[in-house]
PAVEXTI-630108 format. One record per residue (C-alpha): residue in three letters; x, y, z. Coordinates in pm, 1 decimal. Each point is the difference from the previous one (the first is absolute). Last residue first. Layout:
BEGIN
REC   aa      east     north        up
REC  ALA         X         Y         Z
...
//
This chain:
BEGIN
REC   aa      east     north        up
REC  MET   11311.1    9436.5   12294.1
REC  LYS    -375.8    -187.9     113.3
REC  SER      63.1    -160.4     292.1
REC  LEU     214.6     378.7     100.1
REC  LEU    -382.2     158.8     -39.4
REC  PRO    -171.5     -82.8     330.1
REC  GLN     342.3     218.0     200.3
REC  VAL     -30.5     307.9    -275.5
REC  HIS    -257.2     213.6     190.1
REC  SER      52.5    -140.3     344.3
REC  TRP     343.8      96.2     -89.4
REC  PHE     -20.7     385.8    -147.3
REC  ASP    -212.2      77.1     345.7
REC  GLU     284.5    -139.8     165.0
REC  ASP     261.5     141.5    -121.7
REC  PHE     243.4    -313.2      29.1
REC  LEU     -16.3    -123.3    -348.4
REC  ARG     104.4     340.4     -52.1
REC  ALA     380.9    -129.0      28.6
REC  ALA     -35.0    -232.9    -306.0
REC  GLY    -127.2     354.1    -220.2
REC  VAL     279.3     172.4     102.0
REC  LEU     257.2    -226.1     -49.2
REC  ALA    -160.0     -82.8    -376.3
REC  ALA     -15.7     385.4     -58.0
REC  ASP     389.7      43.9     112.8
REC  GLU      94.7    -216.1    -337.2
REC  MET    -104.9     278.5    -194.4
REC  LEU    -152.4     316.8     204.1
REC  GLU      14.8     216.2    -271.9
REC  SER    -219.1    -177.3    -255.7
REC  GLN     -19.1      82.6    -289.6
REC  HIS    -354.8     168.8    -104.4
REC  VAL    -252.1     -77.4    -263.1
REC  ALA    -333.9     211.7      39.3
REC  VAL    -303.9    -147.4    -172.7
REC  GLN    -241.8      46.6    -276.7
REC  CYS     -35.0    -369.4    -183.6
REC  GLY    -147.6      53.6    -330.7
REC  SER     202.8    -257.2    -161.8
REC  ASN     206.6     271.8    -217.1
REC  LYS      37.9     157.6     322.1
REC  PHE     148.3    -303.1     150.5
REC  ALA     231.6     -73.1    -282.8
REC  LYS     125.6     349.1     -36.2
REC  GLU      76.9       8.9     347.3
REC  LEU     179.5    -273.8      22.2
REC  SER     173.1      55.7    -310.3
REC  GLN     138.6     332.7     138.2
REC  GLY      97.7    -193.0     333.8
REC  PHE     227.5    -236.0    -194.9
REC  HIS     336.6     156.6     -12.5
REC  ARG     -37.5     249.6     273.7
REC  TYR    -135.0    -298.9     231.3
REC  ALA     344.5    -142.7     -32.4
REC  LYS      37.0      -2.0     417.2
REC  SER    -329.8    -151.4       1.4
REC  ILE     155.2    -313.2    -117.8
REC  ASN     144.7     -38.3     360.9
REC  GLY    -359.6     -53.9     173.3
REC  GLY    -280.9     290.1      12.7
REC  ILE    -232.1     121.7    -199.8
REC  ILE    -295.5     161.5     154.8
REC  LEU    -337.2      15.7    -231.5
REC  ALA    -270.3     220.7     138.0
REC  GLU    -327.3      86.3     -15.8
REC  ALA    -131.3    -361.7     -25.0
REC  GLY    -369.2     -57.1    -112.8
REC  PHE      60.2    -356.6      22.9
REC  LYS    -166.2     -49.0    -279.1
REC  ILE     244.2     242.0    -197.0
REC  MET     311.8    -123.1     154.7
REC  TRP     -68.9    -339.3     -85.8
REC  PRO     -60.6      85.8    -379.0
REC  ALA     268.4     244.8      34.1
REC  LEU     296.7    -228.7     119.1
REC  PHE      62.2    -243.0    -269.2
REC  GLU     -19.9     297.2    -314.4
REC  GLY     227.9     218.0     241.2
REC  LEU     256.3    -275.7      67.4
REC  ASN      37.7     -91.8    -379.0
REC  SER      55.9     348.8    -121.5
REC  GLY     245.6      19.5     344.6
REC  LEU     113.8    -280.6     -93.9
REC  GLU      69.8      46.7    -380.6
REC  GLU     138.8     398.5      47.3
REC  PHE     237.8    -174.9     243.2
REC  VAL     145.5    -273.6    -236.0
REC  LEU      13.1     275.3    -294.4
REC  LYS     257.7     235.1     229.0
REC  ALA     225.1    -245.8      23.1
REC  VAL     -61.0    -122.9    -423.0
REC  LYS      93.2     388.2     -27.3
REC  SER     307.0      18.0     198.4
REC  SER      47.9     399.9      67.9
REC  GLU    -146.8       5.9     394.3
REC  ALA    -121.6    -338.2      -8.0
REC  GLU     378.8    -132.4      18.0
REC  GLU     -77.3     102.4     372.5
REC  ALA    -330.5    -142.2      55.4
REC  ILE     152.7    -380.8    -185.7
REC  GLN     261.4      19.6     216.4
REC  LYS    -200.1      39.8     321.6
REC  VAL    -297.5    -267.3    -137.0
REC  GLY     303.7    -238.5      74.3
REC  ASN     298.4    -229.2    -167.7
REC  ALA    -115.4      90.3    -308.6
REC  GLU      46.8    -302.1    -290.9
REC  VAL      52.6     162.2    -335.0
REC  GLY    -187.6    -134.9    -311.3
REC  SER    -166.5     376.8      -1.8
REC  LEU    -360.7     -35.1     -36.3
REC  GLU     -59.2    -382.5     137.1
REC  LYS     287.9     101.2     229.8
REC  TYR    -146.7     300.9     157.7
REC  ARG    -338.9    -191.4      -0.2
REC  ARG     105.9    -306.0     213.6
REC  ILE     186.0     296.3     248.9
REC  CYS    -289.3     211.3      33.7
REC  TRP    -248.7    -371.0      27.0
REC  ARG     252.1     -57.9     265.2
REC  THR     -16.2     330.5     204.1
REC  SER    -369.3     -57.9      32.3
REC  PHE    -329.2     116.0    -171.1
REC  ASN     -47.5    -301.5    -258.9
REC  ASN      64.8    -295.0     209.5
REC  ASP    -229.3      92.7     263.7
REC  ALA    -262.9     106.1    -162.1
REC  ILE     -69.2    -347.2    -131.5
REC  SER      73.1    -193.8    -379.1
REC  GLY    -147.9      52.8    -320.3
REC  LYS      -3.6     387.1      -2.8
REC  TYR    -177.0      49.1     362.6
REC  PRO    -156.7    -234.5     217.2
REC  LEU     -41.9      81.7     327.9
REC  HIS     261.5    -144.2     290.5
REC  TRP     158.5     309.1      71.9
REC  VAL    -325.6     224.6      50.7
REC  CYS     -52.4      10.6     374.5
REC  GLY    -331.6      -4.9     278.8
REC  MET     -21.8    -336.3      32.2
REC  ASP    -184.3     -98.5    -315.9
REC  PRO     -14.9     309.8    -190.1
REC  VAL    -152.0     351.3     111.9
REC  GLU    -341.3     141.8      -9.9
REC  ASN    -236.0    -250.9      37.9
REC  GLY      73.7    -118.4     304.3
REC  ASP     380.9    -130.1     197.3
REC  VAL     283.7     194.6     133.5
REC  VAL     -44.0     324.1      34.2
REC  PRO     279.2     153.0     215.5
REC  ILE     -85.9     195.0     226.4
REC  GLY      57.3     385.3       7.4
REC  ASP    -250.1     198.4    -121.2
REC  ALA     -45.2    -295.4    -298.1
REC  ILE     346.3    -174.2    -116.8
REC  PHE      52.5    -198.6    -248.5
REC  ALA     338.4    -199.1      -4.5
REC  SER     247.1     -59.5    -199.3
REC  GLY     321.0    -224.7     -59.2
REC  PHE     197.2    -117.4    -355.4
REC  GLY     318.4    -166.0      96.0
REC  THR     369.2      27.3     -36.7
REC  GLY     -90.0     413.3     -36.0
REC  LEU    -325.7     186.1     -44.1
REC  THR    -178.0      61.6     327.7
REC  ILE    -370.0     132.2     -39.5
REC  SER    -232.7     225.3     181.3
REC  LEU    -360.9      -2.9    -112.4
REC  SER    -203.5     293.6     180.2
REC  ARG    -356.5     107.2     120.9
REC  CYS     -38.5     246.7     254.8
REC  TYR     288.5     246.8    -112.2
REC  ASP     224.2     244.6     230.5
REC  LYS     196.8    -235.8     158.4
REC  GLY      88.8    -210.5    -277.1
REC  MET     352.2     158.9     -88.2
REC  GLY     111.9    -112.2     370.0
REC  PHE    -117.8      34.6     356.1
REC  TRP    -280.9    -256.7      23.8
REC  ALA     -86.8     -93.0    -354.3
REC  GLU     336.0     -41.9    -117.5
REC  GLY      58.5    -210.8     348.3
REC  VAL    -321.2    -226.5     -72.8
REC  ALA     133.4     -70.9    -371.0
REC  PHE     392.7     -74.2      76.1
REC  ALA    -205.3    -228.4     267.4
REC  THR    -183.2    -150.5    -289.3
REC  ALA     281.1     -70.7    -152.7
REC  ASP     165.2    -172.3     272.8
REC  ASN    -296.1    -220.1      66.0
REC  MET    -106.2      59.3     405.8
REC  PHE     175.1    -152.7     313.0
REC  ARG     -21.0      67.8     356.2
REC  ILE     179.0     -79.1     340.7
REC  ASP    -132.1     131.9     313.3
REC  SER     130.8     166.6     228.9
REC  ALA    -125.9     -73.4     405.8
REC  ALA     205.9    -285.8      51.4
REC  ASN     309.3     228.8      -2.1
REC  ILE     241.4      83.3    -263.7
REC  SER     379.5     -50.0     -48.5
REC  LEU     -26.8    -230.1    -317.8
REC  ARG     145.8    -364.5     -41.4
REC  THR    -266.5    -235.4     223.6
REC  ARG    -247.4     216.0    -233.9
REC  LEU     135.0     -61.3    -296.3
REC  GLU    -101.5    -369.3     -47.3
REC  ASP    -346.1      37.3     140.4
REC  GLY     -65.5     306.4    -239.1
REC  VAL     162.3    -186.6    -327.4
REC  ASN    -238.4    -366.0      81.5
REC  ILE     155.4    -238.9    -193.1
REC  GLY    -152.7    -163.9    -327.8
REC  TYR     231.3      54.5    -248.9
REC  LEU     303.6     236.7     178.7
REC  LYS     259.1    -202.4    -197.7
REC  GLU    -164.6     121.7    -315.6
REC  LEU     122.9     343.0      12.6
REC  LYS      41.0      74.0    -312.0
REC  ASP     -44.1    -196.8    -378.5
REC  ASN    -372.7      18.3      12.7
REC  GLN     -34.2    -357.5    -122.2
REC  ALA     247.8     -71.4     272.7
REC  THR    -321.8      53.5     217.1
REC  PHE     -90.1     275.7     203.8
REC  LEU    -315.7     -17.4     212.4
REC  ALA     115.5     136.6     330.9
REC  VAL    -198.3      82.0     288.2
REC  GLY    -121.5     264.8     164.8
REC  LYS    -362.8     -74.1      58.5
REC  ASP    -145.3     254.5    -158.0
REC  TYR     211.5      88.3    -266.3
REC  SER      72.4    -305.4     -89.4
REC  PHE     239.5      25.5    -228.1
REC  PRO      88.0     -52.9    -362.9
REC  GLY      91.8     250.1     -56.4
REC  PRO     248.7     286.2     111.5
REC  MET     -63.7     179.0     340.8
REC  ALA      28.1     324.8     117.3
REC  PHE       8.3     -76.2     374.4
REC  GLY    -108.8     185.2     304.2
REC  ILE     162.9     -15.8     316.8
REC  GLY    -237.0      79.3     296.9
REC  ALA     -91.2     280.0     243.6
REC  VAL     326.2      82.6     121.1
REC  GLU      12.4     272.3     284.4
REC  ASP      85.5    -286.8     274.0
REC  ALA     295.5    -110.1    -179.3
REC  SER     171.7     350.8      67.5
REC  ILE     126.0     171.0    -360.1
REC  HIS     295.8     -17.5    -223.5
REC  ALA     111.9    -344.1      94.2
REC  LEU    -319.8     -99.3    -210.5
REC  SER     191.6      71.1    -317.7
REC  ARG     286.8    -223.9      30.4
REC  ASN    -221.4    -264.8     143.5
REC  ILE    -197.1      34.1    -361.7
REC  ALA     336.2     -56.3    -196.5
REC  THR      99.4    -273.0     250.3
REC  ALA    -338.2    -199.5      14.5
REC  TRP      -4.1      -0.3    -423.6
REC  ARG     356.5    -172.0       3.7
REC  ASP     -61.8    -258.9     256.8
REC  HIS    -348.0     -68.0    -162.8
REC  ILE     168.2     -77.6    -316.5
REC  ASP     297.4    -190.6     173.1
REC  LYS    -271.2    -198.3     152.5
REC  ALA    -169.6     -66.3    -278.0
REC  GLU     284.5    -169.2    -195.1
REC  ALA     122.9     185.4    -259.6
REC  LYS    -125.5      66.0    -410.1
REC  ASN    -107.8     360.6     102.8
REC  ASN     325.2     105.1     125.6
REC  VAL     -53.1     314.2     151.0
REC  GLU     170.9     353.4      23.6
REC  GLU     -87.6     207.2     313.5
REC  SER    -162.1     364.9      34.3
REC  ALA     -86.2     213.4     302.3
REC  TYR    -144.1     331.5     -59.1
REC  THR     -47.3     122.5     407.4
REC  GLU     184.7     357.7     -43.2
REC  THR    -252.2      60.2    -253.6
REC  ILE    -343.2      32.0     243.8
REC  ILE    -222.4     -75.9    -295.1
REC  THR    -292.8     225.9      55.5
REC  LYS    -390.6     -47.4      82.2
REC  SER     -11.4     258.7     284.2
REC  ASN    -235.8    -220.8     210.9
REC  LEU     133.0    -315.3    -120.2
REC  ASP     388.1      73.9      33.3
REC  ILE     185.7    -263.5    -240.6
REC  VAL     297.2    -157.6      56.2
REC  ALA     181.0    -125.7    -288.2
REC  CYS      87.3    -349.6    -190.6
REC  SER     132.2    -109.1    -312.7
REC  ILE      68.5    -422.0     -55.1
REC  HIS     182.7    -126.8    -274.2
REC  SER      48.2    -210.3    -307.7
REC  GLY    -318.8    -109.3    -148.0
REC  GLY    -139.0     286.8     186.4
REC  ILE    -234.2      40.7     368.9
REC  ASP     -94.0     335.6     142.7
REC  ALA     -11.3      93.1     336.8
REC  GLY    -199.9     256.5     206.9
REC  ILE      65.4      15.2     323.5
REC  ALA    -265.6     201.9     235.5
REC  TYR       5.2     257.2     256.9
REC  ARG    -266.0     189.6     154.6
REC  ARG    -160.8    -276.4     237.0
REC  MET    -350.5      58.7     -16.4
//
C-alpha cells in the first residue's frame, strides 16, 4: 500500500490540505497548505487555486508514495462520480456545476496515474476523522456534528458512516429535518445565533465570536447560548437514542463556545433520557482532512464506496 494520502477540505472561501501518513495515522504538520478561494470565480480559477494548495503539500513527498487525494467536499455533489452539482441557489461554487472535478484537477496536480482522486461529504469526513483518531476513536457508535455556517452531521458505526436504514434519518444526516417551524439547519447555525441575539437585544452582532465574548457578562448573550444548547439537546436526543450512540462529538466554530451552551445541552439530554458522552473536537478542521485521507485506507474504502451515492 502506498503510504501517504492528501486530505483536502473544501470550505466556502478556502481550501486546506495536508499529507496524512496512513500507516502511523498522523498528519505531517509541515505539509499543511491553504489558499483563499473566491467561490464566485470561474471554474478554471477555482481549480487552479485548489491545485496550488495541494501541490504545495505534494512537494514534501515522492509521487510514487501517494495513494491519492481525498476531498472533504460540501454538497450538493455527486461523491461517487466526482461531479459538482452546485447551483446559484447554493450561493457558492456554482460555476463548477456539471464538471468532473477529479478530471479537471488531475491535469493540474503533481501525481502519477496510479494515484486516485476520491470525494466524500465534508461533514461525513469530519465524523470519519474523529472516529479514526479523534474523540470518537474509543466508541463503536457516535454522532459527530459541526456547528457553524451550516449544521453538519454524520452517524458512525465501527468507523463507517451509516447513511440509510431505520436507525438514522434519510441520507444519514439531520440538517434537513423539521424543527420549530423550519429545518434544523436554520436553528443550529451561525445565522440562528445572530438572529436570536438581535431578537433579544435589538442589536446586530457581527458573528458568534462576538456573542460568545459578551456571554461572559451579558445575560442576553448568555441566554442565546442556553437556548441553543437546550434546543440542540431536545432535537438530537431521540436520534441519539434510536441510533444507540455512545458519544456526541461537536466541531465547527460554534463549538468553541461550548462552555456557554454545554450545560444546557447536557441537561436536555438528561431530561430526555439520553445517556451519552459529549466531547468537543480537538482535531477541529483537521478531522475533515483525516477523514478524507482515509478514503485511501483500502479496507475502509471497500465499505464506504457503495455509500457515496447516498450522501
